[in-house]
C-alpha positions as CSV (number, residue, x, y, z in Angstrom):
1,M,76.1,64.5,17.7
2,K,75.2,63.2,14.3
3,R,71.6,63.8,13.2
4,F,69.3,60.8,13.6
5,L,69.5,58.1,11.0
6,A,69.8,58.6,7.3
7,L,66.9,57.5,5.1
8,A,66.3,53.8,4.9
9,T,69.3,52.7,6.9
10,L,69.2,49.5,8.9
11,L,68.6,50.2,12.5
12,V,69.8,47.6,15.1
13,L,68.1,48.6,18.3
14,S,70.1,49.4,21.3
15,A,69.1,51.1,24.5
16,T,70.3,51.7,28.0
17,G,68.2,50.4,30.8
18,C,66.5,52.9,33.2
19,T,68.6,54.0,36.1
20,A,66.2,52.8,38.7
21,S,65.5,49.3,39.7
22,Q,62.9,48.0,42.1
23,E,60.7,45.1,43.1
24,K,57.3,46.1,41.6
25,S,58.5,47.1,38.2
26,S,61.7,45.9,36.4
27,S,63.8,48.4,34.4
28,A,63.6,48.6,30.7
29,T,66.0,46.3,29.0
30,P,67.7,46.8,25.6
31,A,66.0,45.2,22.6
32,S,67.9,44.1,19.4
33,E,65.6,43.6,16.5
34,P,66.2,44.9,12.9
35,F,64.2,47.9,11.7
36,T,64.8,50.3,8.8
37,S,64.2,54.0,9.7
38,R,63.7,57.3,8.0
39,V,62.6,60.9,8.8
40,L,59.3,60.9,7.1
41,T,58.7,64.7,7.3
42,T,59.8,67.7,9.2
43,G,58.7,71.4,9.7
44,L,55.7,70.6,11.8
45,A,54.6,72.9,14.6
46,D,54.6,70.7,17.7
47,P,52.8,67.6,16.2
48,W,50.7,66.2,19.0
49,E,48.3,63.6,17.9
50,I,49.2,61.3,15.0
51,T,46.7,58.7,13.6
52,W,46.6,56.3,10.8
53,G,43.5,57.4,8.8
54,P,41.2,55.0,7.0
55,D,42.2,56.9,3.9
56,G,45.7,55.5,4.0
57,F,47.2,58.8,5.2
58,L,48.6,59.9,8.5
59,W,46.5,62.6,10.3
60,V,48.4,64.9,12.6
61,T,47.3,67.7,15.0
62,E,49.8,70.5,15.4
63,K,49.5,71.8,18.9
64,T,51.0,75.3,18.3
65,G,50.4,75.2,14.5
66,K,46.6,75.2,15.2
67,R,46.0,72.9,12.2
68,V,45.3,69.4,11.2
69,T,47.7,68.1,8.7
70,R,47.4,65.0,6.4
71,I,50.6,63.4,5.5
72,N,51.4,60.9,2.7
73,P,53.2,57.9,4.3
74,S,55.0,57.1,1.0
75,D,56.8,60.4,0.5
76,G,56.0,62.7,3.4
77,S,54.2,65.3,1.4
78,K,51.8,67.3,3.5
79,S,48.5,69.2,3.2
80,T,46.4,71.2,5.6
81,V,43.0,69.7,6.3
82,V,41.8,72.5,8.5
83,S,43.3,75.6,10.4
84,I,41.5,76.6,13.5
85,A,41.9,80.2,14.5
86,D,40.0,79.5,17.7
87,V,42.8,77.5,19.2
88,Y,44.5,79.4,22.1
89,S,48.1,78.1,22.2
90,T,51.3,79.0,23.9
91,E,54.5,76.9,24.0
92,S,53.2,75.2,27.1
93,Q,50.8,72.2,27.2
94,D,47.8,74.0,25.7
95,G,46.8,74.2,22.0
96,L,45.3,71.7,19.5
97,L,45.5,68.4,21.2
98,G,43.5,65.1,20.7
99,M,41.8,63.8,17.5
100,A,39.6,60.7,16.9
101,F,37.8,58.9,14.2
102,R,34.9,56.6,14.4
103,P,35.4,53.0,13.3
104,D,33.1,53.6,10.3
105,F,34.9,56.8,9.1
106,L,34.7,57.0,5.3
107,K,32.3,54.1,5.3
108,G,29.1,56.2,5.6
109,N,30.4,58.5,8.3
110,N,32.8,61.5,7.9
111,D,33.0,62.7,11.5
112,V,36.3,63.8,13.1
113,Y,36.5,64.9,16.7
114,L,39.0,67.4,17.8
115,A,40.0,68.7,21.4
116,Y,41.7,72.0,21.9
117,T,42.2,75.0,24.3
118,Y,40.5,78.3,23.6
119,D,40.1,81.7,25.2
120,A,36.6,82.0,26.7
121,D,37.1,85.7,27.7
122,P,36.0,88.2,25.0
123,G,38.1,90.8,26.6
124,P,41.8,91.4,27.0
125,A,42.1,88.8,29.9
126,V,42.7,85.1,29.2
127,D,40.2,82.5,30.3
128,R,41.8,79.3,29.1
129,R,39.3,76.5,28.5
130,T,39.0,73.3,26.5
131,K,36.4,72.1,24.2
132,I,35.6,69.0,22.1
133,V,34.4,69.8,18.6
134,R,33.0,67.7,15.7
135,Y,34.0,68.4,12.2
136,I,32.9,66.9,8.9
137,Y,35.4,65.7,6.3
138,D,35.0,66.3,2.7
139,P,36.9,63.4,0.9
140,A,36.9,65.1,-2.4
141,A,38.4,68.5,-1.1
142,H,40.4,66.8,1.7
143,T,39.1,69.5,4.2
144,L,37.3,69.6,7.5
145,S,34.5,72.0,7.9
146,R,31.1,72.6,9.6
147,P,32.4,72.5,13.3
148,V,29.8,71.8,16.0
149,D,30.8,72.2,19.7
150,L,30.0,69.0,21.7
151,I,31.2,70.2,25.0
152,T,32.8,73.6,26.1
153,G,34.0,75.2,29.2
154,L,36.2,72.3,30.3
155,S,39.1,73.4,32.6
156,A,42.4,74.2,30.8
157,S,45.9,75.3,32.0
158,T,49.4,75.8,30.8
159,D,50.3,72.4,32.4
160,H,48.8,68.9,32.6
161,N,46.0,69.3,30.3
162,S,46.4,65.7,29.1
163,G,44.1,65.9,26.1
164,R,44.0,62.4,24.7
165,L,40.7,61.6,22.8
166,V,39.6,58.2,21.6
167,V,36.3,56.6,20.4
168,G,35.7,53.3,22.1
169,P,34.2,50.1,20.7
170,D,31.0,51.2,22.4
171,Q,30.9,54.3,20.2
172,K,31.5,56.6,23.0
173,L,34.1,59.4,23.2
174,Y,36.7,59.0,26.0
175,Y,38.8,62.1,26.9
176,S,41.5,62.6,29.5
177,I,41.9,65.8,31.6
178,G,44.9,66.2,33.8
179,D,45.1,67.9,37.2
180,Q,46.1,71.2,35.5
181,G,49.7,71.1,37.0
182,N,48.3,72.2,40.4
183,N,50.3,71.9,43.6
184,Q,53.6,72.3,41.9
185,F,55.9,74.9,40.3
186,E,54.2,78.2,39.5
187,R,50.8,76.7,40.2
188,F,51.8,75.3,43.7
189,C,49.2,77.3,45.6
190,N,46.3,76.0,43.5
191,P,44.7,72.9,45.1
192,T,44.7,69.6,43.3
193,R,41.1,68.8,42.5
194,A,41.5,65.2,41.0
195,Q,39.5,63.7,44.0
196,D,36.7,66.4,43.8
197,L,33.4,65.2,42.2
198,P,30.5,67.3,40.8
199,T,27.2,67.6,42.5
200,A,23.8,67.3,40.7
201,A,23.5,71.0,40.6
202,D,27.0,71.3,39.0
203,V,26.0,68.8,36.2
204,S,22.7,70.6,35.7
205,N,24.5,73.9,35.4
206,R,27.1,72.6,33.2
207,N,29.8,73.6,35.8
208,W,32.7,71.3,34.9
209,A,35.3,72.6,37.3
210,T,35.6,69.2,39.0
211,Y,36.3,67.4,35.8
212,V,40.1,67.9,36.2
213,G,42.2,64.8,36.9
214,K,39.6,62.6,35.3
215,I,38.8,60.5,32.3
216,L,35.5,61.3,30.8
217,R,33.0,59.3,28.7
218,L,30.7,61.2,26.3
219,N,28.1,60.4,23.8
220,L,29.0,61.3,20.3
221,D,26.9,64.4,20.7
222,G,28.6,65.4,23.9
223,S,25.9,64.4,26.3
224,I,26.3,62.1,29.3
225,P,25.7,58.4,28.5
226,A,22.9,56.9,30.5
227,D,25.1,54.1,31.5
228,N,27.9,56.2,32.9
229,P,28.9,55.2,36.4
230,V,27.0,56.9,39.3
231,I,29.9,58.1,41.6
232,K,29.0,59.4,45.1
233,G,25.4,59.7,44.0
234,V,25.8,61.6,40.8
235,R,26.0,60.5,37.2
236,S,28.2,63.0,35.1
237,H,30.6,62.7,32.2
238,I,33.3,61.3,34.6
239,Y,34.3,57.7,33.9
240,S,37.2,57.4,36.4
241,Y,39.0,59.9,38.6
242,G,42.1,60.4,40.8
243,H,44.4,60.8,37.8
244,R,47.5,63.2,37.5
245,N,48.4,63.6,33.8
246,P,47.1,60.7,31.7
247,Q,48.4,61.5,28.2
248,G,48.1,57.9,26.9
249,L,44.7,56.4,26.3
250,V,44.0,53.2,24.2
251,F,41.5,50.2,24.0
252,G,43.1,46.9,24.2
253,P,41.8,43.3,24.3
254,G,38.3,42.7,25.3
255,G,37.4,46.4,25.0
256,R,39.6,47.1,28.0
257,L,40.7,50.8,28.4
258,F,44.4,51.5,29.4
259,S,46.0,54.8,30.3
260,A,49.6,55.9,30.7
261,E,50.1,58.6,33.3
262,H,52.9,60.9,34.4
263,G,54.1,60.5,37.9
264,P,55.6,63.4,40.1
265,K,59.3,62.3,40.2
266,A,58.8,58.5,40.0
267,D,55.9,56.2,39.5
268,D,54.7,56.8,36.0
269,E,51.6,54.6,35.9
270,I,50.1,52.1,33.4
271,N,46.5,51.8,34.5
272,L,43.6,49.5,33.5
273,I,40.6,51.9,33.7
274,H,37.4,50.6,35.3
275,A,34.2,52.5,35.4
276,G,33.7,54.6,38.5
277,K,37.0,53.8,40.0
278,N,39.5,56.0,41.9
279,Y,43.1,56.0,40.9
280,G,44.4,57.6,44.0
281,W,46.0,61.0,42.9
282,P,47.1,63.2,44.8
283,Y,47.1,60.8,47.9
284,V,48.9,58.0,46.1
285,S,51.6,58.0,43.4
286,G,52.1,54.6,41.9
287,F,51.6,51.8,44.4
288,K,50.3,52.5,47.8
289,D,53.6,51.7,49.4
290,D,54.9,54.7,51.2
291,E,57.9,54.6,48.9
292,S,59.5,58.0,48.0
293,Y,56.3,60.0,47.9
294,V,54.4,62.1,50.4
295,Y,51.4,64.2,49.6
296,G,52.2,67.8,50.6
297,N,49.2,70.0,50.2
298,W,50.7,73.5,49.6
299,S,47.3,75.1,49.2
300,A,46.4,74.2,52.8
301,S,49.6,75.7,54.3
302,T,49.1,77.4,57.7
303,T,51.4,80.0,56.5
304,P,49.8,81.8,53.4
305,C,50.9,79.8,50.5
306,A,51.7,82.9,48.4
307,S,54.4,83.9,50.8
308,L,56.1,80.5,50.5
309,H,58.8,79.4,47.9
310,Y,58.0,76.2,46.2
311,D,60.6,73.5,46.5
312,N,60.5,70.2,44.7
313,F,62.5,68.4,47.4
314,A,61.7,70.1,50.7
315,I,58.2,70.6,52.2
316,P,58.1,73.3,54.7
317,P,56.6,72.6,58.1
318,S,53.5,74.8,57.4
319,V,52.4,72.5,54.5
320,P,50.2,69.5,55.7
321,Q,51.8,66.1,54.7
322,Q,50.1,62.7,54.4
323,R,51.6,59.3,53.7
324,E,50.0,57.0,51.1
325,T,48.9,54.4,53.5
326,A,47.1,57.0,55.6
327,W,44.5,57.3,52.9
328,S,42.0,54.8,51.9
329,D,39.0,54.6,49.5
330,P,36.9,51.5,48.7
331,D,37.0,52.4,45.0
332,Y,40.8,52.7,44.8
333,V,42.6,50.8,42.0
334,E,46.4,50.2,41.9
335,P,48.3,50.6,38.7
336,L,49.3,47.6,36.6
337,K,52.9,48.8,36.4
338,T,55.0,51.7,37.3
339,L,58.0,53.3,35.6
340,Y,59.6,53.4,38.0
341,T,59.1,52.8,41.8
342,V,62.1,53.6,43.9
343,P,62.7,53.1,47.7
344,N,62.8,55.7,50.3
345,G,66.1,57.5,50.4
346,Y,66.6,57.5,46.7
347,N,68.7,60.4,45.5
348,F,66.7,62.5,43.1
349,H,69.6,65.0,42.7
350,D,71.8,63.8,39.9
351,P,74.7,66.2,39.3
352,A,74.8,65.1,35.7
353,C,71.5,67.0,35.1
354,G,72.4,70.2,36.9
355,D,69.4,72.5,37.0
356,Q,67.4,70.1,34.9
357,S,67.4,67.4,37.5
358,Y,63.9,66.2,36.5
359,I,65.3,64.7,33.3
360,C,67.4,62.3,35.5
361,W,64.4,61.2,37.7
362,P,63.4,57.5,37.4
363,S,60.4,58.2,35.2
364,I,59.9,58.3,31.5
365,A,57.1,61.0,31.1
366,P,54.7,58.7,29.1
367,S,53.1,60.7,26.4
368,S,51.0,58.2,24.4
369,M,50.0,54.7,24.1
370,D,49.0,52.2,21.4
371,Y,48.1,48.5,21.4
372,V,49.3,45.7,19.1
373,P,46.7,42.7,19.2
374,A,47.8,39.2,19.9
375,D,46.8,38.0,16.5
376,Q,48.3,40.8,14.4
377,G,51.7,42.3,13.7
378,V,54.8,40.8,12.0
379,F,57.1,41.4,15.0
380,D,56.4,38.7,17.6
381,G,58.0,40.9,20.4
382,W,55.1,43.3,20.2
383,R,52.0,41.0,19.9
384,N,49.5,41.6,22.8
385,S,51.6,44.6,23.9
386,L,51.2,48.1,24.9
387,L,53.6,50.6,23.2
388,V,54.4,53.8,25.2
389,T,56.4,56.8,24.0
390,S,58.7,58.8,26.2
391,L,59.1,62.6,26.3
392,K,62.1,62.5,28.6
393,N,64.0,59.6,27.1
394,G,63.2,59.8,23.3
395,A,62.3,56.1,23.3
396,L,59.5,53.7,22.7
397,Y,58.7,51.3,25.6
398,C,57.0,47.9,25.0
399,L,54.9,46.2,27.9
400,R,53.6,42.7,27.2
401,L,50.2,41.9,28.5
402,T,49.0,38.5,30.0
403,Q,46.8,36.4,27.6
404,D,43.6,37.8,29.1
405,G,45.0,41.4,28.9
406,G,44.3,42.1,32.5
407,S,47.8,42.6,33.7
408,V,51.4,43.4,32.4
409,Q,54.0,40.6,32.5
410,G,57.8,40.3,32.0
411,D,60.4,42.9,31.3
412,I,59.8,46.3,29.7
413,T,61.8,46.7,26.6
414,Q,63.1,50.0,25.1
415,F,63.4,50.8,21.4
416,F,64.3,53.7,19.0
417,K,66.5,55.7,21.4
418,T,67.2,59.1,20.0
419,T,67.7,62.6,21.3
420,N,64.1,63.7,20.8
421,R,60.9,64.1,22.7
422,Y,58.4,61.5,21.5
423,R,54.9,62.8,21.6
424,D,52.6,60.2,20.0
425,L,52.7,57.1,17.8
426,A,50.6,55.5,15.2
427,L,50.8,52.0,13.7
428,S,50.4,51.1,10.1
429,P,47.4,48.6,9.5
430,D,49.8,45.6,9.2
431,H,51.6,46.7,12.4
432,R,54.9,46.5,10.6
433,T,55.6,50.3,10.7
434,V,55.6,52.6,13.6
435,Y,55.2,56.4,13.1
436,I,56.3,58.6,16.0
437,S,55.8,62.4,16.3
438,T,58.4,64.6,18.0
439,D,58.1,67.8,19.9
440,S,59.5,70.9,18.2
441,T,61.2,72.2,21.4
442,G,62.0,71.0,24.9
443,L,64.6,69.1,27.0
444,S,65.5,65.6,26.1
445,G,68.0,63.0,27.7
446,P,70.4,62.1,25.0
447,K,72.0,58.6,24.5
448,F,75.0,59.8,26.4
449,G,76.0,62.9,28.5
450,P,73.7,65.6,30.1
451,P,70.3,66.6,29.0
452,T,70.0,69.0,26.0
453,E,67.6,71.2,24.1
454,K,69.4,70.4,20.9
455,L,66.9,67.8,19.5
456,D,67.8,65.6,16.6
457,N,64.5,65.8,14.8
458,P,62.3,68.6,16.2
459,G,58.8,68.8,14.8
460,A,59.1,65.7,12.8
461,I,57.5,62.3,12.0
462,L,59.9,59.4,12.3
463,E,59.1,56.1,10.7
464,F,60.5,52.7,11.8
465,T,59.7,49.6,9.7
466,Y,60.5,46.0,10.8
467,V,62.5,44.1,8.3
468,G,63.0,40.9,10.3
469,P,61.4,37.5,9.7
470,R,57.6,37.1,10.1
């Protein structure tokens, strides 16, 4: 397969629709608008967060590289802003993750916020945890220094750490923590705790074990905001709960907070986040419709779980099962959209994907999210839209919002299909250019044929610039 797009060539977008079609969420349709494209830079070690900085440079966290890199968007030249030896990283989902600036960055404030996993055990064992740290930027030296821990001891895992970090219009930090990948694969005997909530004693003792499967809201010093929701009688850092793996987090119109969340086989979710609300996981995946999902709680098996063999398709009789409609909670909120809901009886075994069947499942593995305001942007098709990147499909998805921003409308459109794993995106201030970071390794579904580990542009930043009419 030819490597992806020579510098500054004209790209006429073409995309295949998703394989699943259903009532609650239509399949992605091809888009055909002109963009130029180039590979801005390569050689990055799993670029994770990419953000357009107020200094006119792109800032990137490198998950396994354990550094923050500053990239010139004109020529792709790179410089290291900080290297963090404290980062504990494997080739799994741990490492240097989220990064956020305040709106007044370089306008009287030089704070940069970073989230990463670390080893809390001083001995030979590994106690993987997550912390959020504030650094100070030196604009003359272009370096970060003087780290201050804001919160430490958050749960971390090799899977489903989520790790998206944003500063809201209310000047609060919002951070997503996944369910740690529990109840599946090698962690199938670990219970999913996305519904568990802390006690007052937990909060007093800084026991954050129940913070998994949550979106947190913190003051800029790491403390608990006085106006955080009181959930089941306790105020903590928890803003919402019942999440699986929310890797996309962005503020949209009217200060609304949206998340993009991985589903198990189908039912990736686009959620509008409300304070104190419950988003259903693990009892509900996607809509509460009993379609192609049953909660099998492997950790509660009547036969010792350790003696079982995990199977993604068949749940043994000893494992308790519960249908979605058997669960209820007055605080439950359904997603705005799913990618994608499929009916019962859907065949998740696609012979074209062989042992990597998950690549062919009707989901996109949404890895990040950004928002184009209604009154900005030169490309009309993106105004008042959420843009979502896909790990599995190497594509960008556009979801149009209603005028009030409270729901998704119309078809989902797909852009920039390549054989890559798209990790994050950033927009130029004029919203004409999209920058997308790609994973260094992993499995991707190509344009045609079976999935492959031969990525077009591993560890790169791709640039797409709109050249059509205003």
